[in-house]
HTML snippet that shows the backbone in 3Dmol.js (N, CA, C, O; Angstrom):
<script src="https://3Dmol.org/build/3Dmol-min.js"></script>
<div id="view" style="width:600px;height:400px;position:relative"></div>
<script>
const pdb = `
ATOM      1  N   MET A   1      -5.345   4.687  34.321  1.00  0.00           N
ATOM      2  CA  MET A   1      -4.095   5.136  34.470  1.00  0.00           C
ATOM      3  C   MET A   1      -4.842   3.832  33.464  1.00  0.00           C
ATOM      4  O   MET A   1      -4.330   3.785  32.346  1.00  0.00           O
ATOM      5  N   LYS A   2      -5.736   2.998  33.655  1.00  0.00           N
ATOM      6  CA  LYS A   2      -6.243   1.673  32.078  1.00  0.00           C
ATOM      7  C   LYS A   2      -6.267   2.050  31.538  1.00  0.00           C
ATOM      8  O   LYS A   2      -5.432   2.009  30.634  1.00  0.00           O
ATOM      9  N   THR A   3      -7.326   2.835  31.582  1.00  0.00           N
ATOM     10  CA  THR A   3      -7.774   4.457  30.300  1.00  0.00           C
ATOM     11  C   THR A   3      -7.310   4.180  29.595  1.00  0.00           C
ATOM     12  O   THR A   3      -7.787   3.468  28.712  1.00  0.00           O
ATOM     13  N   GLN A   4      -5.525   4.824  29.642  1.00  0.00           N
ATOM     14  CA  GLN A   4      -4.905   5.755  29.217  1.00  0.00           C
ATOM     15  C   GLN A   4      -4.277   4.298  28.303  1.00  0.00           C
ATOM     16  O   GLN A   4      -4.368   4.083  27.094  1.00  0.00           O
ATOM     17  N   SER A   5      -3.695   3.528  29.274  1.00  0.00           N
ATOM     18  CA  SER A   5      -3.588   2.723  28.938  1.00  0.00           C
ATOM     19  C   SER A   5      -3.759   1.932  27.522  1.00  0.00           C
ATOM     20  O   SER A   5      -2.928   1.661  26.656  1.00  0.00           O
ATOM     21  N   ARG A   6      -5.677   1.565  27.655  1.00  0.00           N
ATOM     22  CA  ARG A   6      -5.740   1.693  26.229  1.00  0.00           C
ATOM     23  C   ARG A   6      -5.791   2.367  24.684  1.00  0.00           C
ATOM     24  O   ARG A   6      -5.755   2.115  23.480  1.00  0.00           O
ATOM     25  N   PHE A   7      -5.904   3.455  25.726  1.00  0.00           N
ATOM     26  CA  PHE A   7      -6.486   4.672  24.578  1.00  0.00           C
ATOM     27  C   PHE A   7      -4.673   4.896  23.922  1.00  0.00           C
ATOM     28  O   PHE A   7      -4.321   5.489  22.903  1.00  0.00           O
ATOM     29  N   MET A   8      -3.841   4.197  24.922  1.00  0.00           N
ATOM     30  CA  MET A   8      -2.174   4.288  24.237  1.00  0.00           C
ATOM     31  C   MET A   8      -1.908   3.487  22.912  1.00  0.00           C
ATOM     32  O   MET A   8      -1.546   3.886  21.805  1.00  0.00           O
ATOM     33  N   ASP A   9      -2.270   1.954  23.481  1.00  0.00           N
ATOM     34  CA  ASP A   9      -2.714   0.915  22.602  1.00  0.00           C
ATOM     35  C   ASP A   9      -3.431   1.298  21.301  1.00  0.00           C
ATOM     36  O   ASP A   9      -2.951   1.288  20.168  1.00  0.00           O
ATOM     37  N   ASN A  10      -4.511   1.595  21.629  1.00  0.00           N
ATOM     38  CA  ASN A  10      -5.485   2.271  20.119  1.00  0.00           C
ATOM     39  C   ASN A  10      -4.746   3.125  19.493  1.00  0.00           C
ATOM     40  O   ASN A  10      -4.223   2.783  18.432  1.00  0.00           O
ATOM     41  N   VAL A  11      -4.577   4.225  19.941  1.00  0.00           N
ATOM     42  CA  VAL A  11      -3.429   4.955  18.631  1.00  0.00           C
ATOM     43  C   VAL A  11      -1.824   3.755  18.141  1.00  0.00           C
ATOM     44  O   VAL A  11      -1.376   3.616  17.003  1.00  0.00           O
ATOM     45  N   LYS A  12      -1.483   3.315  18.980  1.00  0.00           N
ATOM     46  CA  LYS A  12      -0.015   2.275  18.262  1.00  0.00           C
ATOM     47  C   LYS A  12      -0.749   1.451  17.699  1.00  0.00           C
ATOM     48  O   LYS A  12      -0.083   0.625  17.075  1.00  0.00           O
ATOM     49  N   SER A  13      -2.488   1.204  17.597  1.00  0.00           N
ATOM     50  CA  SER A  13      -2.620   0.000  15.895  1.00  0.00           C
ATOM     51  C   SER A  13      -2.925   0.904  15.005  1.00  0.00           C
ATOM     52  O   SER A  13      -2.627   0.775  13.818  1.00  0.00           O
ATOM     53  N   SER A  14      -3.413   1.691  15.379  1.00  0.00           N
ATOM     54  CA  SER A  14      -4.066   2.785  14.532  1.00  0.00           C
ATOM     55  C   SER A  14      -2.678   3.534  13.723  1.00  0.00           C
ATOM     56  O   SER A  14      -2.559   3.588  12.499  1.00  0.00           O
ATOM     57  N   TYR A  15      -1.655   4.100  14.754  1.00  0.00           N
ATOM     58  CA  TYR A  15      -0.118   4.091  13.755  1.00  0.00           C
ATOM     59  C   TYR A  15       0.713   3.002  12.627  1.00  0.00           C
ATOM     60  O   TYR A  15       1.465   3.185  11.670  1.00  0.00           O
ATOM     61  N   LEU A  16      -0.127   1.256  13.610  1.00  0.00           N
ATOM     62  CA  LEU A  16       0.492   0.328  12.771  1.00  0.00           C
ATOM     63  C   LEU A  16      -0.095   0.118  11.391  1.00  0.00           C
ATOM     64  O   LEU A  16       0.641  -0.368  10.532  1.00  0.00           O
ATOM     65  N   VAL A  17      -2.007   0.602  10.928  1.00  0.00           N
ATOM     66  CA  VAL A  17      -3.404  -0.012  10.450  1.00  0.00           C
ATOM     67  C   VAL A  17      -2.259   1.673   9.190  1.00  0.00           C
ATOM     68  O   VAL A  17      -1.424   1.703   8.286  1.00  0.00           O
ATOM     69  N   ILE A  18      -2.876   2.444   9.847  1.00  0.00           N
ATOM     70  CA  ILE A  18      -1.638   4.062   9.382  1.00  0.00           C
ATOM     71  C   ILE A  18      -0.623   3.633   7.635  1.00  0.00           C
ATOM     72  O   ILE A  18      -0.936   3.546   6.448  1.00  0.00           O
ATOM     73  N   VAL A  19       0.824   3.456   8.557  1.00  0.00           N
ATOM     74  CA  VAL A  19       2.029   2.900   8.030  1.00  0.00           C
ATOM     75  C   VAL A  19       1.146   1.357   7.527  1.00  0.00           C
ATOM     76  O   VAL A  19       2.117   0.637   7.292  1.00  0.00           O
ATOM     77  N   ILE A  20       0.742   1.075   7.435  1.00  0.00           N
ATOM     78  CA  ILE A  20       1.257  -0.581   6.602  1.00  0.00           C
ATOM     79  C   ILE A  20       0.254  -0.898   5.584  1.00  0.00           C
ATOM     80  O   ILE A  20       0.307  -1.891   4.859  1.00  0.00           O
ATOM     81  N   ALA A  21      -1.155   0.474   5.555  1.00  0.00           N
ATOM     82  CA  ALA A  21      -2.010   0.867   4.213  1.00  0.00           C
ATOM     83  C   ALA A  21      -0.520   1.686   3.465  1.00  0.00           C
ATOM     84  O   ALA A  21      -0.022   0.869   2.690  1.00  0.00           O
ATOM     85  N   ALA A  22       0.201   2.852   3.473  1.00  0.00           N
ATOM     86  CA  ALA A  22       1.287   3.279   3.291  1.00  0.00           C
ATOM     87  C   ALA A  22       1.601   2.598   2.391  1.00  0.00           C
ATOM     88  O   ALA A  22       1.056   2.498   1.292  1.00  0.00           O
ATOM     89  N   LEU A  23       3.083   1.743   3.045  1.00  0.00           N
ATOM     90  CA  LEU A  23       3.424   0.880   2.690  1.00  0.00           C
ATOM     91  C   LEU A  23       2.631   0.464   1.421  1.00  0.00           C
ATOM     92  O   LEU A  23       3.155   0.562   0.311  1.00  0.00           O
ATOM     93  N   GLY A  24       1.509   0.051   1.565  1.00  0.00           N
ATOM     94  CA  GLY A  24       1.123  -0.730   0.021  1.00  0.00           C
ATOM     95  C   GLY A  24       0.548   0.088  -1.050  1.00  0.00           C
ATOM     96  O   GLY A  24       0.119  -0.423  -2.085  1.00  0.00           O
ATOM     97  N   VAL A  25       0.525   1.903  -0.720  1.00  0.00           N
ATOM     98  CA  VAL A  25      -0.031   1.696  -1.302  1.00  0.00           C
ATOM     99  C   VAL A  25       1.111   2.242  -2.435  1.00  0.00           C
ATOM    100  O   VAL A  25       1.063   1.977  -3.636  1.00  0.00           O
ATOM    101  N   PHE A  26       1.958   2.915  -1.889  1.00  0.00           N
ATOM    102  CA  PHE A  26       3.845   3.181  -2.737  1.00  0.00           C
ATOM    103  C   PHE A  26       3.573   1.249  -2.730  1.00  0.00           C
ATOM    104  O   PHE A  26       2.576   1.117  -3.439  1.00  0.00           O
ATOM    105  N   ALA A  27       3.887   0.248  -2.397  1.00  0.00           N
ATOM    106  CA  ALA A  27       3.673  -0.612  -3.387  1.00  0.00           C
ATOM    107  C   ALA A  27       3.153  -1.113  -4.758  1.00  0.00           C
ATOM    108  O   ALA A  27       3.730  -1.659  -5.699  1.00  0.00           O
ATOM    109  N   PHE A  28       1.980  -0.775  -4.567  1.00  0.00           N
ATOM    110  CA  PHE A  28       0.446  -1.035  -5.265  1.00  0.00           C
ATOM    111  C   PHE A  28       1.617  -0.342  -6.332  1.00  0.00           C
ATOM    112  O   PHE A  28       2.241  -0.977  -7.182  1.00  0.00           O
ATOM    113  N   ILE A  29       1.739   1.115  -6.054  1.00  0.00           N
ATOM    114  CA  ILE A  29       1.960   2.209  -7.592  1.00  0.00           C
ATOM    115  C   ILE A  29       3.514   2.167  -7.935  1.00  0.00           C
ATOM    116  O   ILE A  29       3.895   2.529  -9.049  1.00  0.00           O
ATOM    117  N   SER A  30       4.436   1.707  -6.931  1.00  0.00           N
ATOM    118  CA  SER A  30       5.392   1.339  -7.769  1.00  0.00           C
ATOM    119  C   SER A  30       5.812  -0.672  -8.387  1.00  0.00           C
ATOM    120  O   SER A  30       6.959  -1.093  -8.539  1.00  0.00           O
ATOM    121  N   ALA A  31       4.567  -1.483  -8.605  1.00  0.00           N
ATOM    122  CA  ALA A  31       3.963  -2.618  -9.273  1.00  0.00           C
ATOM    123  C   ALA A  31       4.264  -1.695 -10.376  1.00  0.00           C
ATOM    124  O   ALA A  31       5.290  -1.342 -10.957  1.00  0.00           O
ATOM    125  N   VAL A  32       2.599  -1.340 -10.487  1.00  0.00           N
ATOM    126  CA  VAL A  32       2.564  -0.719 -12.245  1.00  0.00           C
ATOM    127  C   VAL A  32       3.994   0.228 -12.385  1.00  0.00           C
ATOM    128  O   VAL A  32       4.384   0.302 -13.550  1.00  0.00           O
ATOM    129  N   LEU A  33       4.514   0.682 -11.762  1.00  0.00           N
ATOM    130  CA  LEU A  33       4.813   1.989 -13.001  1.00  0.00           C
ATOM    131  C   LEU A  33       6.875   1.287 -12.761  1.00  0.00           C
ATOM    132  O   LEU A  33       7.887   1.962 -12.953  1.00  0.00           O
ATOM    133  N   ILE A  34       6.800  -0.248 -12.295  1.00  0.00           N
ATOM    134  CA  ILE A  34       8.046  -1.124 -12.523  1.00  0.00           C
ATOM    135  C   ILE A  34       7.459  -2.180 -14.306  1.00  0.00           C
ATOM    136  O   ILE A  34       7.805  -2.423 -15.462  1.00  0.00           O
ATOM    137  N   ALA A  35       6.072  -2.500 -12.975  1.00  0.00           N
ATOM    138  CA  ALA A  35       5.765  -3.187 -14.776  1.00  0.00           C
ATOM    139  C   ALA A  35       4.835  -2.836 -15.888  1.00  0.00           C
ATOM    140  O   ALA A  35       4.114  -3.628 -16.495  1.00  0.00           O
ATOM    141  N   TRP A  36       4.965  -1.260 -16.123  1.00  0.00           N
ATOM    142  CA  TRP A  36       3.637  -0.462 -17.032  1.00  0.00           C
ATOM    143  C   TRP A  36       4.681  -0.836 -18.520  1.00  0.00           C
ATOM    144  O   TRP A  36       4.000  -1.435 -19.352  1.00  0.00           O
ATOM    145  N   PRO A  37       6.251  -0.585 -19.023  1.00  0.00           N
ATOM    146  CA  PRO A  37       6.552  -0.915 -20.249  1.00  0.00           C
ATOM    147  C   PRO A  37       5.990  -2.352 -20.725  1.00  0.00           C
ATOM    148  O   PRO A  37       5.611  -2.472 -21.891  1.00  0.00           O
ATOM    149  N   ALA A  38       5.913  -3.816 -19.527  1.00  0.00           N
ATOM    150  CA  ALA A  38       5.647  -4.817 -19.853  1.00  0.00           C
ATOM    151  C   ALA A  38       4.179  -4.660 -20.410  1.00  0.00           C
ATOM    152  O   ALA A  38       3.693  -4.653 -21.541  1.00  0.00           O
ATOM    153  N   LEU A  39       3.681  -4.537 -19.122  1.00  0.00           N
ATOM    154  CA  LEU A  39       2.406  -4.760 -20.142  1.00  0.00           C
ATOM    155  C   LEU A  39       1.878  -3.194 -21.336  1.00  0.00           C
ATOM    156  O   LEU A  39       0.808  -3.247 -21.943  1.00  0.00           O
ATOM    157  N   ALA A  40       2.161  -2.825 -21.375  1.00  0.00           N
ATOM    158  CA  ALA A  40       1.265  -1.587 -22.812  1.00  0.00           C
ATOM    159  C   ALA A  40       2.373  -2.905 -23.617  1.00  0.00           C
ATOM    160  O   ALA A  40       1.737  -3.585 -24.422  1.00  0.00           O
ATOM    161  N   TYR A  41       3.874  -3.300 -23.482  1.00  0.00           N
ATOM    162  CA  TYR A  41       4.026  -4.522 -24.791  1.00  0.00           C
ATOM    163  C   TYR A  41       3.624  -5.523 -25.274  1.00  0.00           C
ATOM    164  O   TYR A  41       3.981  -6.003 -26.351  1.00  0.00           O
ATOM    165  N   ILE A  42       2.249  -6.259 -23.967  1.00  0.00           N
ATOM    166  CA  ILE A  42       2.207  -6.883 -23.473  1.00  0.00           C
ATOM    167  C   ILE A  42       0.297  -6.399 -24.915  1.00  0.00           C
ATOM    168  O   ILE A  42       0.215  -7.151 -25.886  1.00  0.00           O
ATOM    169  N   GLY A  43      -0.343  -5.763 -24.842  1.00  0.00           N
ATOM    170  CA  GLY A  43      -1.136  -5.539 -24.750  1.00  0.00           C
ATOM    171  C   GLY A  43      -1.370  -4.915 -26.205  1.00  0.00           C
ATOM    172  O   GLY A  43      -2.366  -4.889 -26.927  1.00  0.00           O
ATOM    173  N   SER A  44      -0.070  -4.421 -26.358  1.00  0.00           N
ATOM    174  CA  SER A  44       0.597  -3.329 -27.474  1.00  0.00           C
ATOM    175  C   SER A  44       0.475  -5.200 -28.567  1.00  0.00           C
ATOM    176  O   SER A  44      -0.067  -5.029 -29.659  1.00  0.00           O
ATOM    177  N   LYS A  45       0.826  -6.400 -28.344  1.00  0.00           N
ATOM    178  CA  LYS A  45       0.886  -7.621 -29.386  1.00  0.00           C
ATOM    179  C   LYS A  45      -0.472  -8.101 -29.022  1.00  0.00           C
ATOM    180  O   LYS A  45      -0.482  -9.284 -29.362  1.00  0.00           O
ATOM    181  N   LEU A  46      -1.775  -7.752 -28.437  1.00  0.00           N
ATOM    182  CA  LEU A  46      -2.759  -8.655 -28.133  1.00  0.00           C
ATOM    183  C   LEU A  46      -3.361  -7.676 -29.383  1.00  0.00           C
ATOM    184  O   LEU A  46      -3.384  -8.279 -30.457  1.00  0.00           O
ATOM    185  N   PHE A  47      -3.703  -6.701 -29.424  1.00  0.00           N
ATOM    186  CA  PHE A  47      -4.192  -5.646 -30.032  1.00  0.00           C
ATOM    187  C   PHE A  47      -4.266  -5.490 -30.460  1.00  0.00           C
ATOM    188  O   PHE A  47      -5.329  -4.873 -30.540  1.00  0.00           O
ATOM    189  N   ASN A  48      -3.287  -5.606 -32.067  1.00  0.00           N
ATOM    190  CA  ASN A  48      -2.677  -5.066 -33.293  1.00  0.00           C
ATOM    191  C   ASN A  48      -1.654  -6.263 -33.655  1.00  0.00           C
ATOM    192  O   ASN A  48      -0.936  -6.181 -34.652  1.00  0.00           O
TER     193      ASN A  48
END
`;
const viewer = $3Dmol.createViewer("view");
viewer.addModel(pdb, "pdb");
viewer.setStyle({}, {cartoon: {color: "spectrum"}});
viewer.zoomTo();
viewer.render();
</script>
């Protein structure tokens, strides 16, 4: 029973890591897409 309990803890923690990583990727992509017009505007002012 102790081995099964440890296995379930490992599964839960790895599931939590996967969920947090997926949310992090989603947040990063969303931030880039939201900020893209401002970044493009600043870049065009700097390089022109």
